[in-house]
C-alpha positions as a Python dict, from the first residue, in 0.01 Angstrom:
ca = {
    (1, 'M'): (0, 0, 0),
    (2, 'D'): (12, 378, -14),
    (3, 'I'): (-143, 593, 260),
    (4, 'Q'): (-420, 727, 33),
    (5, 'S'): (-539, 373, -49),
    (6, 'A'): (-525, 268, 317),
    (7, 'L'): (-723, 578, 416),
    (8, 'A'): (-981, 511, 142),
    (9, 'R'): (-1032, 161, 283),
    (10, 'W'): (-1086, 307, 632),
    (11, 'H'): (-1344, 553, 498),
    (12, 'T'): (-1529, 271, 321),
    (13, 'V'): (-1542, 59, 637),
    (14, 'A'): (-1650, 359, 847),
    (15, 'K'): (-1926, 453, 600),
    (16, 'N'): (-2051, 93, 614),
    (17, 'G'): (-2096, 125, 991),
    (18, 'S'): (-1762, -28, 1103),
    (19, 'Q'): (-1889, -385, 1084),
    (20, 'P'): (-1667, -627, 1280),
    (21, 'D'): (-1581, -843, 977),
    (22, 'E'): (-1481, -538, 770),
    (23, 'L'): (-1277, -394, 1059),
    (24, 'T'): (-1102, -729, 1104),
    (25, 'A'): (-1001, -727, 736),
    (26, 'I'): (-814, -394, 769),
    (27, 'M'): (-664, -451, 1116),
    (28, 'R'): (-329, -604, 1213),
    (29, 'E'): (-344, -891, 1459),
    (30, 'D'): (-129, -687, 1703),
    (31, 'A'): (-318, -358, 1657),
    (32, 'V'): (-344, -116, 1950),
    (33, 'F'): (-637, 111, 2038),
    (34, 'H'): (-599, 421, 2257),
    (35, 'S'): (-935, 524, 2399),
    (36, 'P'): (-1019, 875, 2517),
    (37, 'V'): (-1176, 723, 2829),
    (38, 'V'): (-969, 412, 2911),
    (39, 'H'): (-625, 466, 3064),
    (40, 'T'): (-441, 165, 2924),
    (41, 'P'): (-393, 89, 2554),
    (42, 'Q'): (-614, -194, 2432),
    (43, 'K'): (-400, -449, 2247),
    (44, 'G'): (-493, -709, 1989),
    (45, 'R'): (-730, -725, 1692),
    (46, 'P'): (-1037, -861, 1878),
    (47, 'I'): (-1044, -583, 2140),
    (48, 'V'): (-963, -310, 1887),
    (49, 'V'): (-1243, -432, 1661),
    (50, 'A'): (-1482, -439, 1959),
    (51, 'Y'): (-1395, -80, 2059),
    (52, 'L'): (-1417, 59, 1705),
    (53, 'S'): (-1744, -120, 1640),
    (54, 'A'): (-1887, 20, 1966),
    (55, 'A'): (-1757, 366, 1881),
    (56, 'S'): (-1933, 351, 1546),
    (57, 'Q'): (-2260, 275, 1722),
    (58, 'T'): (-2219, 564, 1969),
    (59, 'L'): (-2037, 836, 1772),
    (60, 'G'): (-2121, 743, 1414),
    (61, 'N'): (-2471, 884, 1393),
    (62, 'D'): (-2627, 1104, 1124),
    (63, 'S'): (-2447, 1411, 1262),
    (64, 'F'): (-2096, 1258, 1223),
    (65, 'P'): (-1870, 1397, 952),
    (66, 'Y'): (-1494, 1401, 924),
    (67, 'V'): (-1423, 1773, 882),
    (68, 'R'): (-1046, 1772, 828),
    (69, 'E'): (-774, 1530, 723),
    (70, 'V'): (-401, 1562, 781),
    (71, 'I'): (-208, 1295, 594),
    (72, 'G'): (149, 1193, 672),
    (73, 'E'): (376, 917, 549),
    (74, 'D'): (211, 635, 747),
    (75, 'T'): (-29, 822, 978),
    (76, 'V'): (-346, 1023, 926),
    (77, 'M'): (-530, 1257, 1161),
    (78, 'L'): (-902, 1281, 1096),
    (79, 'E'): (-1094, 1549, 1283),
    (80, 'F'): (-1463, 1478, 1341),
    (81, 'E'): (-1768, 1645, 1485),
    (82, 'T'): (-2088, 1485, 1607),
    (83, 'S'): (-2371, 1531, 1853),
    (84, 'M'): (-2458, 1279, 2122),
    (85, 'E'): (-2787, 1333, 2302),
    (86, 'G'): (-2757, 1708, 2252),
    (87, 'I'): (-2389, 1732, 2347),
    (88, 'Q'): (-2154, 1862, 2078),
    (89, 'V'): (-1846, 1642, 2038),
    (90, 'N'): (-1522, 1737, 1865),
    (91, 'G'): (-1245, 1484, 1829),
    (92, 'V'): (-969, 1330, 1624),
    (93, 'D'): (-885, 982, 1508),
    (94, 'I'): (-511, 930, 1465),
    (95, 'I'): (-454, 616, 1259),
    (96, 'T'): (-117, 458, 1179),
    (97, 'F'): (-99, 204, 897),
    (98, 'D'): (167, -57, 822),
    (99, 'N'): (324, -114, 477),
    (100, 'E'): (34, -340, 374),
    (101, 'G'): (-221, -70, 460),
    (102, 'L'): (-343, -244, 776),
    (103, 'I'): (-424, -42, 1087),
    (104, 'M'): (-157, -90, 1352),
    (105, 'D'): (-244, 193, 1591),
    (106, 'F'): (-569, 385, 1640),
    (107, 'K'): (-597, 673, 1887),
    (108, 'V'): (-912, 871, 1960),
    (109, 'M'): (-910, 1206, 2137),
    (110, 'V'): (-1233, 1386, 2231),
    (111, 'R'): (-1327, 1727, 2369),
    (112, 'P'): (-1481, 1898, 2567),
    (113, 'L'): (-1503, 1725, 2906),
    (114, 'K'): (-1882, 1702, 2884),
    (115, 'A'): (-1837, 1509, 2558),
    (116, 'V'): (-1575, 1278, 2712),
    (117, 'N'): (-1819, 1193, 2991),
    (118, 'K'): (-2098, 1123, 2738),
    (119, 'V'): (-1865, 902, 2530),
    (120, 'W'): (-1772, 711, 2848),
    (121, 'D'): (-2136, 645, 2935),
    (122, 'M'): (-2245, 544, 2587),
    (123, 'M'): (-1937, 333, 2507),
    (124, 'A'): (-1972, 141, 2834),
    (125, 'A'): (-2335, 65, 2749),
    (126, 'Q'): (-2251, -38, 2392),
    (127, 'L'): (-1961, -262, 2497),
    (128, 'G'): (-2188, -420, 2758),
    (129, 'R'): (-2443, -500, 2486),
    (130, 'Q'): (-2170, -659, 2269),
    (131, 'E'): (-2070, -890, 2554),
    (132, 'S'): (-2424, -1017, 2616),
}
């Protein structure tokens, strides 16, 4: 699958609220997630789906747009902006796809520090809700 098609699938899933079943369908079994607030990479489809689903619930509000895309051969960088409880957040999603268009690596970077702290608080709460 070409990078444009893989990216279009990601955008569709993201616009639908990053539902776990839709994320699972576009994710490799051995996918890796790099969080802006967790030191170690999170490995495996179930944990990556959990993190991306939680991120959608915390970052993906009405103020969330992707504002820039940089597209490479197998990797895209998507810059986003959002507001979380009055704190302006700027970040990037760096997504690497395999030849079938499945996500194999997903890295999120966020700035400024105040935003990182807010993401930490809200993601921890959202992941806690998913576990209960």
